[in-house]
C-alpha positions in Angstrom: -64.7 75.0 -71.7 -68.1 73.3 -72.2 -68.2 69.7 -70.5 -71.1 67.7 -70.6 -72.8 66.5 -67.3 -74.5 63.1 -67.2 -78.4 63.7 -67.4 -80.2 60.6 -67.5 -77.9 58.4 -65.0 -76.0 60.6 -62.6 -72.8 59.4 -62.3 -69.9 61.1 -60.0 -67.5 62.6 -62.5 -63.8 61.6 -61.9 -61.4 64.5 -60.8 -59.4 65.9 -63.4 -55.9 64.7 -63.7 -53.6 67.6 -64.0 -50.4 65.7 -63.7 -50.1 66.3 -60.2 -49.2 63.0 -58.4 -51.3 64.0 -55.4 -54.3 63.8 -57.3 -53.7 60.2 -58.5 -55.6 57.4 -56.8 -53.7 54.5 -55.9 -55.3 51.0 -56.2 -54.4 48.4 -53.7 -53.7 45.1 -55.0 -55.3 42.0 -53.6 -53.7 40.2 -50.6 -51.9 37.1 -52.0 -51.6 34.0 -49.8 -48.0 34.1 -48.3 -48.0 38.0 -48.0 -47.8 39.3 -44.3 -51.0 39.5 -42.4 -52.7 36.5 -44.4 -53.0 32.9 -43.3 -50.8 31.7 -45.8 -48.1 34.2 -44.7 -48.8 32.9 -41.1 -48.2 29.2 -42.2 -44.9 30.2 -44.0 -43.9 31.9 -40.7 -44.8 29.1 -38.6 -43.0 26.4 -41.1 -39.7 29.0 -40.8 -39.8 28.8 -37.2 -40.5 25.1 -36.9 -37.6 24.1 -39.4 -35.4 26.4 -37.7 -35.9 25.3 -34.2 -35.6 21.7 -35.6 -32.3 22.3 -37.0 -31.1 24.1 -33.8 -32.2 21.0 -31.6 -30.7 18.4 -33.7 -27.5 20.5 -34.0 -27.4 21.2 -30.3 -28.0 17.6 -29.2 -24.5 16.7 -30.6 -21.6 16.9 -28.4 -18.9 18.2 -30.7 -20.7 20.6 -33.1 -18.7 23.6 -31.4 -15.5 22.0 -32.8 -16.6 23.2 -36.4 -16.9 26.9 -37.2 -19.6 26.2 -40.0 -21.8 24.3 -37.4 -21.5 27.1 -35.0 -22.6 29.6 -37.8 -25.4 27.5 -38.6 -26.6 27.4 -35.0 -26.3 31.3 -34.6 -28.1 31.7 -38.1 -31.3 29.6 -37.3 -31.6 31.1 -33.7 -31.7 34.5 -35.5 -34.0 33.3 -38.2 -36.2 31.5 -35.7 -36.6 34.3 -33.4 -37.3 36.7 -36.6 -40.0 34.2 -37.7 -41.6 33.8 -34.5 -42.0 37.7 -33.9 -43.4 38.1 -37.4 -45.7 35.0 -36.6 -47.2 36.9 -33.8 -47.4 40.1 -35.9 -49.5 38.0 -38.5 -51.7 36.7 -35.7 -52.3 40.0 -34.5 -53.2 41.2 -38.1 -55.5 38.4 -38.8 -57.2 38.9 -35.4 -58.1 42.5 -35.8 -58.5 42.3 -39.4 -55.7 44.9 -40.4 -53.7 44.9 -43.5 -50.0 45.1 -43.2 -49.6 47.2 -46.5 -47.8 50.2 -44.8 -44.8 50.9 -47.1 -42.4 51.3 -44.1 -43.7 48.0 -42.5 -43.2 46.2 -45.7 -39.9 47.7 -46.4 -38.7 46.3 -42.6 -40.3 42.9 -43.5 -38.4 42.7 -46.9 -35.1 43.8 -45.3 -35.3 41.3 -42.3 -36.6 38.6 -44.5 -33.7 39.2 -46.9 -31.1 39.2 -44.2 -32.2 36.3 -42.5 -32.8 34.3 -45.6 -29.2 35.1 -46.8 -27.6 34.2 -43.5 -29.7 30.7 -43.2 -28.8 29.8 -46.9 -25.1 30.5 -46.2 -24.8 28.7 -43.0 -26.6 25.6 -44.6 -24.3 25.8 -47.6 -21.3 25.8 -45.3 -22.7 23.0 -43.0 -23.4 21.0 -46.0 -19.9 21.5 -47.4 -18.4 20.3 -44.0 -20.7 17.3 -43.8 -19.7 16.2 -47.3 -16.2 16.7 -46.4 -16.5 14.5 -43.3 -18.5 11.8 -45.0 -17.3 11.3 -48.5 -13.8 12.9 -48.4 -12.4 12.1 -45.0 -14.6 8.8 -44.5 -14.7 9.7 -40.8 -18.6 9.3 -40.1 -17.9 6.5 -37.7 -16.5 9.1 -35.1 -18.8 11.9 -35.9 -22.6 12.3 -35.8 -22.9 12.6 -39.6 -26.7 11.8 -39.6 -27.6 14.6 -37.3 -25.2 17.0 -39.0 -26.9 16.2 -42.3 -30.4 16.3 -40.7 -29.8 19.8 -39.1 -28.2 21.1 -42.6 -31.5 19.6 -44.2 -33.8 21.4 -41.8 -31.8 24.5 -42.2 -32.4 24.4 -46.0 -36.1 23.7 -45.4 -36.2 26.8 -43.2 -34.6 28.8 -46.2 -36.9 27.3 -48.7 -40.0 28.7 -46.4 -38.5 31.9 -46.0 -37.7 32.4 -49.6 -41.4 33.0 -50.7 -41.9 35.5 -47.9 -39.0 37.6 -48.9 -40.0 37.6 -52.6 -43.4 38.3 -51.9 -42.7 41.1 -49.6 -40.1 42.5 -52.1 -42.8 42.3 -54.8 -45.3 44.3 -52.5 -42.4 46.8 -51.7 -41.6 47.5 -55.4 -45.3 47.6 -56.2 -46.2 50.2 -53.5 -43.6 52.8 -54.3 
């Protein structure tokens, strides 16, 4: 087989692709703000943590939240979500300080599964708490004896935390799917 070689401008000849997957070169996509290890990802993690802690503090400040299972579930979900977000914020800070990319497929899969679990738990807890606050406020008209505004505020903070974790989950899922 006669193959011509560049004579005028020497250029490196790309390797022959024989169908072997090991010979294929993978291109890395650019880091999108919001992905792990980016300033946008750190911002999302800190927003998740702050809104989760706000929901926790508001809910715990009431004396009777333990009487309703949905509110106890909200407290447990935001504790888990806040600790997850804080730990990943530390990982993001480390990655930014040492200028490392968090594009390892195993790490991205771990982040995706963790974000998926915590976002699902937070969303379910916020929905159940919202249902109870609507029941207490609108259906029972019993807001005078309860802390409806605190319950509603804690529920809103939990929804805000879920809104902040959703982009993290979707970007991690997209990164995981595109790196396979």
